[in-house]
C-alpha positions in Angstrom: -11.0 -0.7 2.7 -12.1 2.0 5.2 -9.2 4.3 4.2 -10.0 3.8 0.4 -13.7 4.5 1.0 -12.8 7.9 2.5 -11.2 9.2 -0.8 -13.6 11.3 -2.6 -14.8 10.7 -6.2 -13.8 8.1 -8.8 -10.4 7.6 -7.3 -12.0 6.5 -4.0 -14.3 4.1 -5.9 -11.4 2.6 -7.8 -9.3 2.1 -4.7 -12.2 0.6 -2.8 -12.9 -1.8 -5.7 -9.3 -2.8 -5.9 -9.1 -3.5 -2.1 -12.3 -5.8 -2.5 -10.6 -7.5 -5.4 -7.5 -8.4 -3.5 -9.5 -9.3 -0.4 -11.5 -11.8 -2.5 -8.3 -13.1 -3.9 -6.7 -13.6 -0.4 -9.9 -15.4 0.7 -9.3 -17.8 -2.1 -5.7 -18.8 -1.1 -5.8 -19.0 2.7 -5.1 -17.2 6.0 -1.9 -15.4 6.7 -1.6 -13.7 3.4 -1.3 -9.8 3.5 -3.0 -7.3 1.4 -0.5 -5.0 -0.2 0.5 -2.0 2.0 -1.1 0.5 -0.3 -4.5 -0.9 0.7 -4.5 -2.1 4.3 -1.3 -4.0 5.0 -3.2 -6.3 7.4 -3.1 -10.1 7.4 -6.2 -11.9 6.1 -7.9 -13.4 9.1 -10.0 -16.5 9.7 -13.3 -14.6 9.1 -12.4 -13.8 5.5 -10.7 -17.1 5.0 -13.7 -19.1 6.1 -15.9 -17.5 3.5 -14.2 -19.6 0.8 -15.0 -22.9 2.6 -18.1 -24.8 3.0 -18.9 -27.9 5.3 -18.6 -31.3 3.7 -21.3 -33.9 3.9 -21.8 -34.8 7.5 -20.2 -31.6 8.9 -17.0 -33.4 10.1 -14.6 -32.0 7.5 -14.3 -28.9 5.4 -13.7 -28.5 1.6 -13.2 -25.6 -0.7 -16.5 -24.1 -2.1 -15.6 -24.7 -5.8 -18.2 -25.6 -8.3 -16.0 -28.5 -9.5 -13.1 -30.4 -8.0 -10.1 -31.0 -10.3 -8.5 -34.4 -10.6 -5.3 -34.8 -8.6 -3.3 -35.9 -11.7 -4.1 -32.7 -13.6 -1.1 -30.5 -14.1 -3.4 -27.4 -14.3 -6.5 -27.2 -12.2 -9.1 -24.7 -13.4 -11.6 -23.8 -10.6 -14.6 -21.4 -10.7 -15.3 -19.8 -7.3 -18.9 -19.6 -6.1 -21.3 -17.4 -4.1 -19.9 -14.0 -3.4 -16.8 -14.7 -5.3 -18.6 -15.8 -8.4 -16.8 -14.8 -11.5 -13.3 -15.4 -10.0 -11.4 -18.2 -11.8 -8.3 -19.9 -10.2 -5.7 -21.5 -12.4 -3.6 -23.8 -10.2 -0.3 -25.2 -11.4 0.1 -28.8 -10.0 3.4 -30.4 -11.1 4.9 -31.1 -7.6 7.3 -33.7 -8.9 8.9 -31.2 -11.4 8.6 -28.0 -9.2 5.8 -26.7 -11.4 8.2 -26.3 -14.3 6.7 -25.5 -17.7 6.4 -28.6 -19.8 4.8 -29.0 -23.2 1.7 -30.4 -21.7 1.3 -27.7 -19.1 1.8 -24.9 -21.7 -0.8 -26.6 -23.9 -3.2 -26.8 -20.9 -2.6 -23.1 -20.0 -3.2 -22.1 -23.7 -6.4 -24.0 -23.8 -7.7 -22.6 -20.5 -6.8 -19.0 -21.4 -8.5 -19.3 -24.8 -11.7 -20.4 -23.0 -11.5 -17.7 -20.4 -10.9 -14.7 -22.6 -14.2 -15.2 -24.3 -16.2 -16.1 -21.1 -18.2 -12.9 -20.2 -18.9 -14.3 -16.8 -15.3 -14.2 -15.7 -14.4 -11.1 -13.7 -11.0 -12.0 -12.3 -8.3 -14.7 -12.9 -5.9 -15.9 -10.3 -2.7 -17.8 -11.2 -1.3 -19.8 -8.3 0.5 -22.9 -7.3 -1.2 -26.1 -5.9 2.3 -27.0 -4.5 3.4 -25.5 -1.2 6.7 -23.6 -1.4 7.0 -23.3 -5.2 5.2 -21.0 -7.7 7.0 -22.1 -10.9 10.6 -23.0 -11.5 10.6 -22.0 -15.2 10.9 -24.2 -18.2 11.2 -28.0 -17.7 14.9 -28.4 -18.6 14.8 -32.2 -18.2 12.1 -32.4 -20.9 14.0 -29.8 -22.9 17.1 -32.0 -23.0 15.1 -34.8 -24.6 13.6 -32.5 -27.2 14.9 -32.6 -30.8 16.4 -29.4 -32.0 13.4 -28.9 -34.2 11.0 -28.9 -31.2 12.7 -26.3 -29.1 11.9 -23.3 -31.3 8.1 -24.1 -31.5 8.0 -24.8 -27.7 9.5 -21.4 -26.9 7.2 -19.7 -29.3 4.2 -21.4 -27.8 5.3 -20.5 -24.2 5.8 -16.8 -25.4 2.3 -16.8 -27.0 0.7 -18.1 -23.9 2.3 -15.4 -21.7 1.3 -12.7 -24.1 -2.3 -14.1 -24.0 -2.3 -13.9 -20.3 -1.0 -10.3 -20.4 -3.7 -9.3 -22.8 -6.7 -10.9 -21.1 -9.6 -8.4 -20.8 -10.1 -9.0 -17.0 -7.7 -8.3 -14.1 -5.2 -11.1 -13.4 -3.4 -11.8 -10.1 -0.4 -14.0 -9.6 -0.1 -15.6 -6.1 3.6 -16.2 -5.6 4.5 -18.7 -2.9 8.1 -19.8 -2.8 10.2 -19.9 -6.0 9.3 -18.0 -9.2 12.2 -18.5 -11.5 12.9 -17.8 -15.3 9.7 -18.4 -17.2 7.8 -18.7 -13.9 8.7 -15.2 -13.0 7.7 -14.0 -16.5 4.4 -15.8 -16.0 3.9 -13.7 -12.9 5.0 -10.5 -14.5 2.4 -11.1 -17.2 -0.3 -10.7 -14.5 -1.7 -7.3 -13.6 -1.2 -7.8 -9.8 1.4 -9.9 -7.9 0.8 -10.9 -4.4 3.8 -12.6 -2.8 4.2 -14.7 0.4 7.1 -13.8 2.8 8.8 -17.0 1.5 8.7 -15.9 -2.2 12.0 -15.8 -4.1 12.1 -14.5 -7.6 14.8 -14.3 -10.3 15.7 -14.5 -13.9 18.5 -17.0 -13.3 19.2 -17.8 -16.9 20.9 -14.4 -17.2 23.8 -15.8 -15.2 24.4 -18.0 -18.3 24.1 -15.1 -20.7 20.7 -16.3 -21.8 18.0 -13.7 -22.5 14.6 -14.5 -20.8 12.5 -15.6 -23.7 9.1 -16.5 -22.3 7.8 -13.0 -22.3 10.0 -11.0 -24.7 7.0 -9.8 -26.7 4.9 -9.2 -23.6 4.0 -5.7 -22.4 4.6 -6.7 -18.8 4.4 -4.1 -16.1 7.7 -3.1 -14.4 
């Protein structure tokens, strides 16, 4: 932040704003995450981390400072940050039993959330993350795919591709928080975001290419390299 602020003109303003954006993101996901080296390269400490938390009733415990708490059974948790982080929305993938793989229901929920967010003028930034430790997204739900009729596969892939394109074309900055595995369609989901911040445990790959299968989730997406 200090280094960015020292750069004169519009470039310095842009870099400082970008550093604040990533700092706000890191405050939303927890301590120990690092800002990219081009900004500060320093781990996010307890002071920044604590800003995203508020005391629960009675003061004995702590809870996240979200305006609404998602139900535990939801496969996608949509959360709106408050106070100084107002305008930041967190999309949390929550399919622990299936390694956050992309099912028909999850894709439908993503599509619905993105449709609502792209027209919400109060949204400044969107973070895509996992609610499951050690896994970002393992790609398509192959167990569900096996049970699909052949006539269902094409529409599902088209819907997944459309959702990834919609995320790539959102009018606000998007950040992918990659913790653990990001494979196949999960990696394509992360690539559709403007910024990717990865934990040291992150592992990424388009594993379907080993089977001579072309990654299909984001083929029409102008994803950054």
